[in-house]
N, C-alpha and C positions, 0 to 999 in steps of 0.2 A: 659696744658697751663698755662702761668703766669699769676697771678692776679695782679690787679692794684685797687689802691684806688680810688674811684668814687667820693667822697664826705667825707669832713672832718673839724673839728672846733678846733682851738687852742686859748688858753687863755694864754697870757703870759705878763710879766713885764720887760721892758728894759728901763734904762735911767730916771728911775721914772716915766715911761708912762705905764699905762696898755691899752693893745689893744687884739682886738679879730681878728683872720684871718680865713676866710672861703674859701676853696678850692673845687671846683665843677667841675666835669668833666662828660659830658653827654656820653652817648653811642649810641646816634643816628646817624646812618650811614650817614643819610640824610643832617645832620646839627651838625657836630662835632664840639664842643666848649670846651674851658678850661679857668674858669673864677676864679679870685682871689679877693676878698674882705677884705680890712683892715678897721676896726672900731677903733677909738681912740677918747679920749675926745677933746673938743673943746679948741682952741687955736693954735697960729702959730707954737709953738714948736712940738706939736702933729702932725701938719699937715706935718711940715717937716720931721719928723721921718717916717711917713707913706710914703710918696713919696720915701724916701731913701730906705725903705724897699722894696718898689715894684721895685725900680731900681735895687736893689741887687740881687731879684729875677729872674728878666728879663736877667740880665748878666749871671746868674747861669744857666738858661736854654739855653742861647746860646753857653755857653762853655761846656755844658753836652756832655759826651763822649759815650752814649749808641750806637749813629750810627757813630760817627766822627771817621772818619780814615779807616771805613769798605767798604766792596765792597757790594753795595746793589742794589737790583731791585725792581721796584714798582708792587705791586699785589693787587687784590681786596681783601679788608678785609672780604667780605661775598660776597658769589655768587650770593645773592638776590639783591644786591644794587651795581649799576655800578659805583656811584660815592664815594664809601667808599675807601680809599687807606691806604695800609699798606707797609712798606720797609722792603722787606726779606733781610736778609744777604746771600750772595753768597758764598759757600765754596771756598776757594782759592786754587787752584791747580797750585803750582808754575811753571812757564815758564821760562827756563833760556836761554841765547844767544845761546848756543849749540844747543838747541831745534828749534832754528829758520834758516832753510836752505833755501837762497834766494841770488840773486844777492848782491854783497857786495855793491856795490853803492846806491842801493835802500835802503838797511838796514841803511847804514849810513845818507842818507838822512832821513830817518824816525826818526832815534835816535837823530839827531840834532834838528829836530823839535818838539820833544816831551822831553825826559828825558833831552838832552842838553839844551833847553829852559828853563825847571823848575830849572835846576842847577843855571841858571843865573838870574832867575825871579826877585829875591830880588834887584839883584844889578841893574838892568835894571830899576826897579821900582824907585830907588833912582835917577836915569838919567832922570826920567821922562817919561820913554816907558811904554806901556800898558803891564798889566801882563795877559791880555787874548790872547788865541791862538786857531784858529782852523784848524784843518788839516783832509782833505778828502781822504781815501783811496778807490781806484777803480781798478777795472780789473775783468776778468772772474771769474766765480764761482769756489771754491776749490783752490784758488791760494795761500791762507794762510793770507787772511786780518784777519780773526778771530784769528788766532794764534799770529799774530803781537799784536793785541788788548789785548789778554791773557798775552803776554810778558809785555805790558806796565803795565797793570793792577798789574802784579807781582812785577813790579820793583818801582811802585809809592808809596813807605811807606809814611804815613802822610798825604796823600790825601785821602778825602771820594770820592769814585768811584761809579758812578752811571750807571748802564747798561740799556738801553733802548732797547726793541725790538718792533715790530709793534704791538704787543697786548698790550702794555703799553703806547703807544703814547698819548693816551688821558690825562694821568696824566703828560704830560710835564709840564704844570703851575707848578702843585703843587712840581714837582722835582726840578725845578730853583729856588723856594722859600725855599725848603730845603737845596739846594746847597750853597745858600747866606748866610745861618746861619753856615754851615760846611764848610767853606773854609780851606784849598784850595780844590778844587773839580775837578774831571775829569767827564765829560759826555759823555758817549759812545751812539752814536744814531746808530744802526744796520739797513740795510736796508733802507738808508736815502730817496732813490726815492720815498717811499712810503709815506712821510710825506712832501718832499720838490720838487715835480713834478712842471714842469713849469706850471705857473698860466694860460697859454695861452691854455694848453692841458688839464688840469684837469677838473673833472666834476664841475657844477656850486654848490657853496656852500662847495667844498671840500678844499677849500684854507685857511680855519680858522686856521688849525694847522701850515700851512706853515707860514702865517702871525705872528703866536705867536713865532715860531721860529726865524723869522728874527728880531722881535722886542725884543726878549731876547738876543740874539747874539749881537745886536746893542745898547741895553739900559744898558747894564752893566757898571758899572764904570770902568775908565780906569785901577785903580790898582786892581780890583778884579782878583784873580789868579784862572781862571777857564781855562782849555784846554778841548776842544772841538774834539772828533775823531768822524767822519761820515763815514761810509763804504757803497758803493754800486757797485752794478754789472752793472749798467746803467747809468754811469755819463751823457750820451747826453740828458737824461730826466730832469735834475736837473733845477730848477729855477736859471736862470742868477744873478738876485739879490742875491743868496746865493753863487753860485759857482764861480761868475766872481767879486766878491767884495771883496778885501783885507780889514780885520778888521772883516770880518765873517769867510770866508775860507781863510786862509794866505798861505796854501800850500796844493797842491794836488799831490798826490804820486800814480802812476802806479803801481800796484803788478801784474806783468806779469807772463808767463809761465816759467818754470825753464828751463834753458839750460842744455846740456847734461852732464856737469860736476856736476850741482846742482842735476840732475835726478839719477846720480850714488850714489849721497851720500843720497837722499832720499830711495832710493831702499835699501841700506844697512841699512838705519834707521828703516824702516818698517819690514825688513826680519830678524831684529838682534835675534828674537826668535828661528829662525830655521836655520840660517846660509845661506849665499848666496855667491859662489864662485865669485872671481874677474872676471874670465872670463865671466860667465853668466850675472854679473851685468853690464859690459861694453857691452855686446851684447843686453840685454833687454833695457838697456838706448839708445843706438843708434836705434834700431828699433821701439821705441815708438815714437819718435819725438817729436812734440809740444804738449804735454800734462800736465794737472794740477797735483800738488801733490796728490790731492784727488782720481785722477784716478790712480796714481802709487800705492797709498795705497790699493784700491780696487783690483787691477791686482795681488798684493803680496798676499792678503787673497783669491782670486779665485784660484791662483797657489798653496797655500797652502792646499785648500780644495782638489784639483786634487792629490796632493801627498798623503794625508791621504788616500783617496779613494783607490788607487794604494798600500796602505800600505807601503808606502817609507818613508823614514827619512831624505831625502834630496832633495831639489828643484832641478828639472832639467830644462833645456830650453823647453823640450816639455810641462811642465806644464804650462810656461808662454804663448806658442804659442796657445795652447787650451784656456786658459782664456782670451787672446785678441780674438780669434775667437767669444767666446761667448759675451763678452762684447760690440764689435763694430760690427762685420759683422752681429751678431746673431739679434741684434736689428734694423738693418738697418740704415739709416740717423738718425732717431729721436732717436734711441739707442746709436748711436755715439755720439750725442751732449749731451745728458743727462748725460753721463760718462765723457764727457770732450776729446772725441777722435776725434775732428774736425782736429788736426794737423798731424793725421796720414795718410791723404790722401784719407779718406772715405767720406768727404763731399765736 
């Protein structure tokens, strides 16, 4: 564990002014505080020196690079204290354009509203347009929303990227405070329906985080370069004040199920370690119908398991047929829905 100085006293002299500087940081998770005191002799010149020194320290703190430009996620600093916050760096596993297989028009819309917007943000700000942007990604589970977010995170060099999951929603206020100090910033809120459910439908007292989200997205200065990405599987339950109001959510993008051509590419990608003939790829992509990429990935894995059980070295059509029976028919309607097999005619 890295060690940090909690208390220190410095005695120095500058500009013929002797001064003492005390730095103290308590480690009480309930009331974390960092304090700096500067003691100087009486007089206007010494007072101006002290103010200038403190201003210099504040600027240095605001420009510190410890977390700036990193991929971060909030976590509890101690399992015993719910209010303590620590920022944990997230290892970056790069995702390239070739890794994202989806409808071309959908990807172009996403790219234009994220990386395309960021590329023109400074020029837009000079023209008086807002540097904020809110994008909502919605669609069935397993269609690639998280992969798109990972692609964006990989490409946004120079941005401080905050990833919020439901477990860390309670730290939203602290994250926004940190984001303002480490601009430009990306704020990713996964499963946003859990924090932004329609106020008419949510339980009494459960709208506090929603109000905070609305206020934060609306209360940022016009030129604050912050990009919000929200994901959800249930867009119909979102609060209208969030989802239907430009300035908070400026673009909603549906991430739908892949077409047959995309299913072929996905199957080839998922089966690249074992190889898959073009004939079987075409057959399986046609027979699966409207299913999610997550379904296809699991289908290939189960087919490979069947291949190994039979001590074979190549995937055959029967391996996929057996895997589909187990995944869809074996689990009934519930099983089909869980694995994304609704489009196969079983529901």
